[in-house]
C-alpha angles and dihedrals in degrees: 000000000000090000092056091050091051091049091051091047092048092049091049092050091047094050091047091050092049092049090048092052091048091049092049090048093050093046091045091049092050092047093042092239092150098048137056113271140175134204133234131176132218129190124216138174090214126015094191097225098319112160138196110273095031117135129266117211132192118193088344095307125116106245106156151332141259103265102181141004119199133177104229100176136352089275105028131073123189119212118196116202130197110211135179112266091224093070097045092093089061096049105081127201092257094051117131128227117205131173117241138154140247098255123325098312101013131118119300120254141176115251116200115201120202119257120248108202109026120081095191119094118234116265124241107266090021129139121249124206117248143203120212116250121247113267101239092190090061091046091050091048091051091049089050091052091048091049091049091050091049090049091051092049091049090050092050092049090050090052092049092048090048092051091051093047092049093047095250123142128023096293093045092050090047091054102037108023108099092196092060090046090051091048091052090048090050091050091052091051091050090052090050091049091048092052091049091048091050090053090050091050091051090052089049091053090053089055093047112102091224093062099027094094093049095053092045089054090051091050092050092051090049091051090048091053090051091051093048090050092049091050090051091053092050092050091049091052092050092052092050 
């Protein structure tokens, strides 16, 4: 019985020791305890939820972690980063450190972009330039305002469409009110009658002896113009 207890105790101690070693290895690997590292600092007005232990990436590759975050003044936060020594030669003095996120709603991380002009690598303990992170609260508020405006416009369009469909308003009455349609039809008929009556009156004037001479003169002049035009066409054909 005592032997079984000792075996169980020994197995428990062994498993605990193995798990401890694995945990130390994983933590050490994440914190770069088993490789050469260097430190750089970056200063921000707002770190947007960045925390100690978050990743640092350079050109999309994991190269370090956030080692320390310290409030320097009421408007400045210092972020210390521990980075692999092997990538220091690629991080130039004019490199830029911005704060991003793993996916849309993932953990925050520091993203270091390569420098463009400087040829000198950043020194250990040096300061790296920064760009302020996007304020997601402002973005969300702006999206909310846009959504509210779109909803209001949609509601107004629905009201207008409903008024038209139910025959309300000027446009709705014009489309759906039979009385207005009948009035428009009557107006068109009156215009047609008026035009016909005007033509009849003109014919009557032509028959009237007081205006007969005038209209005959007009007809003769029209015939003369036709003849002159026909002669001009004939002459032009002969020349060609």
